[in-house]
N, C-alpha and C positions, 0 to 999 in steps of 0.2 A: 540218635534221632532228635530232631528239633521239636520242642513241645509248644503247642498252641496255647500260650499263656493267656491270651485274651479271652479264650473260651472258658478258662478256669476262673478268672477274676470277675465273677458276676456280683450283683449287689449284695448277696448274702455273705460275701467274704469280707471280714473285718480288716481295715487298713490294707487295701490291696497294693498300695504303693510300696509296701515292703518287698514285693517280689518282682519289681520292674527292672532293676539294674541300670537305671538311667540317672543316678545321682550325679551331681557336679563332681568331676574327678574320676568317674568310672572309666575304665580302659576297655576299649573294644578292639581287639586285634583280629585280623582276618583268620578264620579257622584254618584255612588251607595254606597259610603262609608260614606256619611254624612246624617244628618237628615234635616238640614235647608240649603236651597240654595238661596243665595243672588245674585242680580246683581245690581251694582252701575253704574249709568249712568250720564254722563255729557252732557247736551243737547246742544252740539255744535260739530263741526267737530273734528276729532281726534286730529289734531294739537293743538287745544285749550284745549280740555279736558285732554289729556295726559300730559299737562304742569301744570295742577292744583294740587298744593301741597296737599290740603285737600282731594281731590279725591284719590290721591295715598296713603296718610297716612291711610285713612279709609279702603281702599282695603287691605293694608298690615295687619292692626289690625284684621279685620274680618277673614282673612285667617289664622291668628294665633290662632283662637278659635277652640277648639276641636269640632268635629261633625258638623262643619259649612264650607261652601264653598262660596267664593265670586268671581264672574265673573265681566266683564265690558262691557259696550256698549256705543256707541257714535252716534250722529246724522249723518246719512250717507249723503255724498255729493249728489247733485241732480242727478248725473248720476246713482249712485247705487240705489237711492230711486226710480227712474223711472223703473229700472230693477226689483226691488223687487215687485213693484205694477204690472208690466206687466206680471211677471211670477207667481204672487200670492204666493210669498215666504215671510214668516214673517221675521221681523227684528230679528237679532240674537246677542247673546253675543259672544265676540271675542275669548275667550279661549275655551269654551266648544262647541261653534258653535251651540248652541241650541236656539230655539225660546225663546224670552223673556217671553212668556206665560207659559213656562215650569217651571219657577222658583217659589219659595215660596213668595219672597218679592222683590220688584223692587223699588229702591230709586233714586230720581233725585236731582241733585244740582240746586237750584233755587237762583241765585245770581244777577239777573237783572230783573227789573220790567216787561220788555217786552219779557222775555225769555220763558214764559209759552207756547207760540205758538209752540216753538220747542218741548216742552214736549208732546203736543197733537199730533204733527207730528210723534213722535217716538211711542206713544201708538197706533196710527192708523196703522202705518207700522207693528207693532207687532200683530195686530188683537185683541187688548185689548180695551174694551169699555172705553170711555173717563171719565165718571163720576162714583163716588162710588155707586150711585143709580143704574146705568145701570149694573154695575158689580155684584151687589147683586141680581138683577132680572134675573138670568140665566134662571130659570124656575119658573113660578109663584107658582107651587104646590110643589116645592122641596126646602129643606133647604140646603144651601151650608155649608159644613163641612170641617174643616182641619183634614186630616186623614193621619196617617202613613200607607203606603201601606202594611207594614209587621205586623201591629198591629192585634191582635185577640180579642180585647176587644169587649164585646157585645154592647157597646155604638157606635161602628163603623160599625156594620154589616148592619144597615139600612141606613147608611149615603151616600149621594151623594158625589163623589170626588170633590175636589177643581177644579174650572174651571179657575179662574184667580188669579194671585198673589196679595198680598197686595201692594198697591201703596202708596209711601210716598215721601215727599220732605223735604229737609233741605237746609241750606245755609242762607246767610245774608238776602235776600229778604223774604224767608219763615219765618225766625225768626222775622223780622221787622213787617210785616203785611200779614199774610197768608189768610186773608178774601177774596180778589179777586179770590183766587185759591181754595177756600174751597170745591167746588163741585167736584174737580178732584181727590182729595187725600183721602185715607182712614185715614191717620194720618199725622201729621207734626212733625218733630224732631226739637226742638227749641234749638239753641245754639250750643255748641261744641259737636262733636259726638264721640270723642275718648272713652269715658266711656259709653255714652248713647247707642250707637249702639250695643255693646256686651250685655248690659242689655236687649235690645229689642230682641236680638237673643235668649237669654235664655227663655224669655216669649214665643217666637214662638216655640221653641223646646218643651217646656212643653205642650203648647197648641196643637201642632201637635200630640204628643204622646197620649194626653188625648182625642183627637178627638173633640175639642171644635168647636162650630159653629163660623162663621165669626164674628158675633156680640159679642159673649162671649169673643172671643180672643181680639177684639178691646177694650172691657170693661176692660180686664186685662191690656192691654197696656196703657189705660188711667190712670191707677194708677201709672205708672212709671213717676217720675218727668222729665219733658222735653218733654212728648208726649202729643200732642193736637189732639183729634179726633173730627173733625168738625161736624160729624153727631150727636154728643151728645150735640150740642150747637145750639141755634137759635139766629138770629138777631131780636131784639125787635123794636117796633115802634120808640123809641127814638134814635136808631142807635147803642145801646150797644149790646154786645154779652153775652148771659146768658146760663147756662146749662139747658137742657130740661129734665134732670133726676137728682135725688138727689145723686147718687153714683159716681159722677165725681167731680173733684175740680172746684171751681168757677174761680180761676185764675191758669194759667199754668206757671210753673217755667222755666226760661231759664237755660240751663245747662252750667256749666263752667268746663273746664279741663285745666291742665297744658300742655304746649308744649312738644312734644316728638321728639326731633331731631333725635333719632336713627331710627325712621320710615321714615325719609326723604330719606333714601337710597332705592329707589324703582326701577321702571322700567327704562330701557334705550331704548327708541324707535329707530327703524331703520330709520323712516321718520323724517326729520327735523321738530321740533315743534316750537311753538311760543316762548317758553322759553326753549331753548335747552341747559340746564345746570343743575347742581345739585343745589337744593334750600334747605336751612336749616333755619328753624324758630328760631329766637334768642329772640324774645319778643312777647308776645300775650297781646293785650289790649293797650289802649292809654288813658292817663288821661290829655292830653293837654287841653281838653275842648273846642275845636273849635265848635262853636254853630251850624254850618251847617253840621257837620260830623256825619253821622249815625254810621259808624263802630266804631268811637271813643266812642260813647255812648253805643253801643251794645256789646262791648267786654271787658268792665271793669270787674274786676280790672286789672291793669297791672301786668304781670308776666314775670320776666326775667328768662332766661335759664342760668344755671351755665356756666361760660366761658370754663371750662375744657370739659364739655359735648359738647359744640359747636365745639371746636377745634377737639375733637375726632371724632365727626360726619362728619365734613368736610374732615379731613384727610382720614378716612376710606372710606367715600363716594367717594372721588376722585379716590382712588386706586381701589375701587370695580366697579365703573361705567366707568372710563376712560374719563370722561368729561374734557374739557380744560378750563371750566369756572364754577364758582359757584356764587350763589347769597345768600345774607343774607336777610331774610324776616321779616318784622315787619311793623306795621302801621306807625311807626316813628323810623327807624333804629338808628337815631342820639340820641334818648332817651335811647338807650341801652348803658350805660356808659362804658361797657367793649368793645365796638366796636373798638376803636383804638388798644387796646392791642390784642384782638382776631384777628382782621384783619392783624395786623403786624406779629403776631406769625405764622399764616397760610402763609402769603406772604413769610416769611423767610424759612419756612419748605419746601415749594414747589417752591422755587426760581428758580431751574434749570429745571423746567418742563413746562415752558411757560403757566402758569395758570393765569387767570385773574379773578377779582372779580367785580361783578356788584351789585349795590344797587338800590332799588326803590327810588322814590322821597324822599328826605331827608331834614332835617332842615338846611336851609342855614346858620342860626346863629351858628351852630355847625360844619360847614365845615371848616377844618383847614389844615395845611400842612401835618399833619399825615395822615388824611383821603385821601388827595391828593396822597400821596405816596402809600397808599394801593390800590387805584384805578388806578394809573398811570402805566407807563411802556411801553413796546413795543406794547402791545395790549390794549391801553387806551380806555376805554369805554365811553359811553355818560354820561352826567351829567344833572340831573333834579332837579330843585327847584320849590317850590310852594308858591310864595308870596300871592296868592289868590286875594289880593286887591291892588289897585294902590295908596292908601293914608293911612297915619297912622291912621286917624280917623276911617276909615272903617275897618281896620285890628283890631282896638280895639273893635269895635262893634261886630265883629264875634269872638273875643277872640283868634286871631291868635298868639298873643304873639311874634310879630316880629317888630323890629324897622328898620327905614331906614338905620341907621348906621350898624346894623347887616347884613342887606341885602347886602349892598355895600361891607362889609368886606368879606363875603362869596364868592360873585361873583368875587371880585378882587383877592382873593386867588386862585380861580380856574384859572383865566386868567394868573396870574403870574406863575402858575404851569404847563402851557402849553395848557390849553383848549382854543380853539378859537371859540367854539360853545357851547352854554348852552341852555337847554330847560327850559322854564318857563311856569307855569300854573297860569292862572288868572280866576276869575269868574265875570260875570256881573249879575245884578239883585239881589244882596245881599240885605237883609233888611237894610233900612237906606241909600241906595246908591243914590247919586246925579250925575248929569252930570259931576261935578268937579271930582268925584271919578272915573268915567269912563275914562275921558280924562287923569286922573292921571296915568292910566296904560301906555299910550304912553309916558307921561312925565317921568315915572320911567325908561322906556327902554332907552330913550334919555340920561338921567342922567347917567345910568350905562355905556353906550357906551362912554360917554365923560370922565368918570372917569377911564375907562379901555382903555387907549389910549397911545401909545408910539411910537416914531419913530423907524422904522424897524420891527414893529410887525403888524400882520394882524389885521384888525378891528374885534372886538368881535361881532360875529353873534349870533342871538337868533332864536330858533324855539319856537314860542309862541302858546299855545292852549288857546282859550277863550271859556270857558264852560258857559252854562246858569244855574244859580242856581235853583235847584228844591228842595223844602222843603221835608224833610224826617221824617217819624214817629220816635218817641222817641228822638227827638232833641228839643231844645228850640224854634227853628224856624218852628216847625211842624204846627203852626197855621197861617203861613204867605203864601201869594200867590203873584205872579208877572204876569202882563199881557203879553201875547205873543207879542202884538204890541210893548210893551216897549222893549222887547228883540231885536226885529228887528230894532227899532230906535237906540238903543245903539250900535248894531253891525254896523250900517251905520256910526254912529259918530266915532267909532274906526277905521273903514276902511279909513275914510277921514284923520284921524290923522296919521295912519301908512303909508299913501302914501308918506309922506315926510321923512321917516326913511329908511336908507339903511341898508343892512345886516340883513334883517328880513324876516322870513317865518312865516305866521300866518294861523292858522286853527280855524274856527269857528264851533261850534256845531249847527246843524240845529235846529231852534226854534220849529219846529213841533215835532221833536223827544223829546225835553225837555217837551213839553206840554203833550205828551202821557205818559211819565215817571211819571209826576206829577199826572195825572188823574188816572192812574192805581195804582201807589204806595201808594196813600192815599185813595183808594177806599174801598168799602165794598162788601158784597156778591153778590150784584146785578151785579157786573162786571164779574162774571164767565161766564154768557151767552154772554157777549160782547167779552171776550177773545176767546171763542169757535167759535163764528161767525166770528171774525177777521181771525182766522186760516182757517176757511172754505173758506173765500174770498181770501186767498193767502198770508196773513201776516205771516212773519217769521223773526227771528232775522237776518238771512242772507239778507233778502229783504231790510232791512234798508240801507244796504250798496250797494247792487246790483241795487235796484230799489226803492228808497225811496218814490217816488211819488206813486207807486203801493201799497206799504205797508201802507202809510198814508191814501190812499183812502180806503183800506180795513178796517182800524181801524175806520175811521170816518163813513163809511157806517154801520158798526156793532153798533156803538154808536147810530146812528140815528134810526136804526131798533129796538133797545132796549128801545127807549123812554128816553134815558139819555143824549140827545144832549144838553138839557138845562144846565145840570151839567157841561158838557164839555165846553160850552160857558162861564160859570163862570170862569173856569180855564184859558181860552184864554183871557178873559177880566180882569183878576186879581180879584179873588174872594174876597180877603181881604188883603190889605196892612197894616199890623199892625203899621208900622211906619208913616202911614198917619192918624192915630187916636190919640187921647189923651189917657192918662193912664186910665182916668175914663171911657172912652167910650168902653173900651174892657171888662168891667165888665157887667154881665147880666143886661139887662134892656128891658122893653117892647118896647122902641123906637129904640133900636139898631137892625138893620136888619142883622148884620153880626153874624156869629157863635161866641159864647162866649168861654172863656177859661174853663168854667165849663161844657160845653156840652160834652156828652160821645163821645169817639173816637172809631173807629172800632177795634183798637188794645189795648184797655184798659184792656182786660181780660188776657193779656200776662204780666207776672211778669218778667221784664228784670233786675230788681234791681234798676233802676233809679226811684226815687220818682217823681211822676207827679207834685207835689207841687214845688219841686226843679226846675223842668223845667220852670214852670211859673215864679218863682223868678229870674231864670237866664235870662228869656226873659225881665224882668223889668230891670235887670242889663245891658242888651244889649241896651235898650232904652237910658240908661245913659252913654253908651260907657265905662262901668266899666269892668275891667279885673278880671278874676278868675284865681288864680295861679294853676299850675300843682301840684296836690296833691301827686304825686309820689316823689316830691322833696321839696314841701312846705307844708303848713298846709292843713288839711282836708277841702274839699269843701262841705261836708255833702250832697252828691248826693244821699246817701242811699244804695249804692252797698255793701260796706264793711259789711259783716255779715257772719253768719254761712253758709248760703246757697251759697253765691258767693265767700267767701274768702276775702283776703285783698291784697293790693299791695305788690308785692315782687320785691324789687330793689336790685340788686347785685352790691356791690362796685367794682369799676374797679381795676383789677390787675395792677401790674407795667408794664409800656410800654417797650417792648423789643426794643433793638437798631435796626435800619433799616439796613438790610443786603444788600440793593441795589436791583435794578430792574433786571429782567431776561435778561441775555445776551445769545443769541442763540449759542450753541456749533455747529460750522460748520466743526469740524474735521471729515474727511472722511477716516476712517481706514479700512472699509470692505464694500463690496457690496454683498448682499445675494440675489440670484435670486430664486424665489419660483414659482413652477407650482402648481396650485390648481384648484378646480372645483367650480361650482355654480349650485346646484341642487335643486329640489323640490320648496318649497315656497320662497327660497332665490332668485329665478329667478325673483320674483316680487319686489325685492328691486332695486331701480334705481342705475345707476353708481355713481351719486353724493352722494347718501346715502351710497353706498358701500365704497367710499373714506373716508367718516366720520367714518364708521365702522372700517376701518383699523387703523385710527388714535386712536380710543378708545381702540382697541384691543392691539395695541403696548403699550399704557399707562398702561393698566391693566396687561400686561405681564412684565412690567418694563424693556423693551428692550432699550438699549442705542442708540436711534435713532438720526441721524444727523438732524439739522435744517437748513432751508434756512436763508438768511439774510434779510435785508430790514425792512420796517415798520411793516410788518405782517408776521413774520417768521412762517414757517410751517414745519412739519416733511417731510423728504425726502423719501416719499413712492410713487413709480412711477409705476402705472399700465401700461402694454404694450398697451392695447387697451380697449376702452369702449365697454361693452357688452350691446346690446339693452335690454330694459325691456321685461321680459317674456321669454327670451332666456336662456336655460340651457347650461352648458359648462363642459368639462372635461379637458380643456387645457389652462386656463388663466395663464398669467405670470405677476408677480409683483416684482419689485426691491425694496429692503430695504437697505438704507445706514446707517451704524452704526458708532458711535464715537470710538468704540473699537472692537477688534477682538473677536468673540465669537465662541465657538465650535458649529458646525452645528447641532449636535444632541440636544444640549441644546437649541439653538435658535428654532429649530423645535418644540420641546416639549412645550416650553413656548408659542409659537404662537398658536399651535394646541389647547392648553388648553383653550384659550380665544376665538377661532373662533367658530361660530355655526357649528353643526354637518353637515349641508348641504353645508358647504364650506370646503371640505376635502383638505389636502395637499398631493400631489403625489410625489414631488421631491424638494429637496433643494440643492443648490450648491453655492459656492463662485465664483465670476467672478472678473477679475481685475478692480480695482476702476477707472482706467484710460480708460477703454473700454467704448464704447457707451452704453447708457441705452437700455433696451430691446425695448422700444417704438421706438427708432431710427433704430433698426435692423429688425423690422418687414418686412416680405417679402410676406408670404402666410398664408392662413387660410383654414382649412378643416372643412366642415359642413356636418351634416346629416339633411336633410329636409324632412318632410312628406308633400306631395303634393296631393290634391284631386280635383275632379271636382266640380264646383259650382253646388249645387243642384237646379234643375229647380222647378217651381211651381207645376208641375205634376210629382210626383216621378216615375210614370210608364214610363215616357219618358226617364229615365236614360238608357244609353246604356253601359253595362258592358265593361270594357277595359281589354284586355288580356296583359300578360307580353310581348308578341311580339310587341304589339302596342306601349307600353311605350318604349321598346328597339329601335323601329324604330325612335321614336322622339329623343331619346338620340343620336342615331347614326347620325341623320340628323344634330343635333347641332355640334357634334364632326367633321363632314365632312365639315361644313361651314367655309368659310374664314372670313365672316363678318356678324354680327348681330348687327344692329345699334340701339342705344337708345338715346333719346333726354334728356339731363340732364340740369336742371335749377340750376344755381349757387345761392349762398346767395344774390348776388347783382342783381339777376333777369335776368341775361343773360342766353341764352340757348347755349348749345354746343352738338354736336353729338359725341358719343363715341362708339367704337366698343367693345361690350361686349365679343365677341369671343376671342379677344386678351388677356382678363383677365382670361379666363378659361383654366386651365391646365389639368383637368381631371373631367369627369362626368360619373358616373356608377350607375346602379341599385343595391340597397342594399337588398330590400325585397319588395314583393308585399303584401300590407296590406289587401286590399279588391278589389272588382270589380271596385271601384272608387277612390282608393288612393294607393300611393306607397311611399317608402322611398328611397331617392336618396342620394348618397355621392358625394360631389364635392370639388375640390381643386381650389382655385382662388386667385387672387392678393389681398393683404391686407397690403397696405403700408399707413403710416400716412400722406403722401403727398396728399391723396385723391384718389389714384389709388386703388379702391376697387371693388370687385365683391360681392355684397350683395346677400342674399337669394332671395330678390324680383327681382334682376336682372336675376337670373336663372329662376325664375318663368316666367318672361317676355319672355325669349328666348323660353321656352317650349310652351307658348301660341302662339308665332309667328309661330313655326313649326307645331303645332297641330291644330291651329285654334279652340281651345277649351278655355272656360273660366275656369281658375284654381284658386286655393287658397292655401295659406300656412297654414297647419294645425298645424305644430310643427317645431321648429328650435332648433337644438343642435349644438353648436360649439365643434368639436371634438379636435382640436388642433390649436395652432399658431406656425408658423415656422419662425425662425429667419434666417438672411442672413449669419451668420457665419457658417463655415463648420461643426464645432462640434455640432451645434444645428439644422442644416437644416433638418435633418430627425428624430429629436427626437420626439417620440410619447410616452406619458406616460398614463398608464391606472391604 
């Protein structure tokens, strides 16, 4: 079913533009012109999901497939979720606005251990049963069949139509250990999806045309490398997972694909997102071998992107999207040897466009003056390093491969290049850690501040995040556990040490959150019922931040009800500290109560390429604080990944480093001011003023207009809207001034601007005004509105008294004849002042009678940016005063803005 989204997105919904599906780059394929219909969902709010590069790449790839359509959905914020439930409206996909249950296949990104509760929330809102068993049991006496509605095959004539889509999950957590979530999904996509998902789509298309049963279709999917169908496997008494039928593989292969930077040029949201920039992947996989790092183990081998492809993707992407910032993405950007050359080349090419580069956490040992020049300039971003541990001994145990000298050199380079604040990541609870290592974090910070100190310079400040180590599957430390009480004690120890250090901001991860991540992340199929019950009790990913106590209570109650609280207490008390045992005691023995290295693990049936025996051997090397070199640049570590199935490391030699052309210098030349009258109609009315300002910035960049920049530390384009338009209000008379560095022909300017603006922001008129004259925002005098006003409906509809045109006219005449209608205004400072609204009203007339209970009025009122305004709600207040009726604003449309200059005072453009 198609959902009436416009009826849901009322003024009480925060940021309604999240749910419109009308962003630049959104793909709208005809529903009836395809065979297979996907919807990819990121189980978080839009601002997070629309920032996820993998989500966007897969969306683009699937829409490039013939006969296939891919839509998107996100976790609705609480306000919309409440409205969906109260109105019994199913959760919908944003482009087609169809219920999620209408699609053939529904895929979720599962990238965090506790994120499954959000997935259950989305399924419930869509009216889809939560488990694969419930979805199969639509009717006990009917077989569910995949059927092409247009097919005439005899195999289809007796088939019941599909009731629910296939539900699957992908992402890091799903690839790592899908067992806690096995009850919810029809299948799991393991590893990279760029090649896997199109293969799945072909199987679905063939199965749909052939009218295969759901079970037969899943059996076909189980033959595709990278597809795990949990219902074809059972957990055995020893904890291992084995096939329950002979025609599926014993182990399921993780899929590997090369990065595709060209697909990074995706959607440009109207709403500001978490990562509001172009993101281009430069390297996939990491071979550093940090023993705590699951992504580093699950994404091997390392694969570099050719520098020319990166440069082309960035340059084309910045032109196509209009972003003013881009980010290079990799698990370790510094290990991309071409980073200095690529970064400098892009910096030079886009030097005059106020473009900045941001990088995720990078290797401090490879931070140098070249990288500083790439990241620096007028829009210098933040800088993040991850030493992980406070002592050299512990960094060797975890195979960080970082010395104190390298740490100091990197931080000091940043300080010398102008950074006064650096973010550092550390972990506590790492295997082999002592109190000396914990205090070493504070000692390291003191030492860095002392070394980065000079007269006339600000003290070097640090933002420090202290995370609690949680062991992850498929890493050498997967057999280790740390007591929750130890985390709390070490946090107290650090807090005491940090009290004596100035210029420090510290954030600690809540120990309860870490315990839950550990419990779920290394769990087995018994946890599916725990996850579902936790969701029923109110646990959700958002709740961890909004009400952690409530979320934690939900999880612990769910664990207790499942009878697994004994297992959770083991996690809390430290199930097994491998560094507290001898090497001999970790081998199987009747007297050893701890789990052995030989015991089956819930994820052993997944073939990630990393040899389990190698993980055991690397754990022994950790006991000896032995370093394993990075096999991308040194000898092979024999982890088992490099093979026909997974490929080999691809390391691209760095090209020559271009000469640094210098940082961006804002062009403040003001050669021409162009004044534009435009409208804001339809769904664009749901884009806020701040988001509209960002839209203009990107439109100007995409149109390659020679915009003037402001000066200062944060130069911005000189684009000056005359007045902010309230959210949800349409307009036919907005005014925006654009200042240019060179004189342009107005027709050329208009055509370039129009080509990049959404259709619902039409341009009505363009003219040049003297550069020395005041901006339109300073000349604002009046505004004309069309407002639809209605009577508030009483509880008993029969009590409504129809209103005649003469009654409305009487109220309008009364207002016009009044000398004063007083209104009490509260200032931002909390003071109250009485204002005479009648002084601000110049004209009020009836435009049209809509019904017995509503009317359209036209009014002309004050609209100056000094605060002398007559807003639509002011007019409503005056009507209520003279009518003694409770009224409401049903619709607001700004017809025009009038400027104080004679030549513009009566300008009305249609």
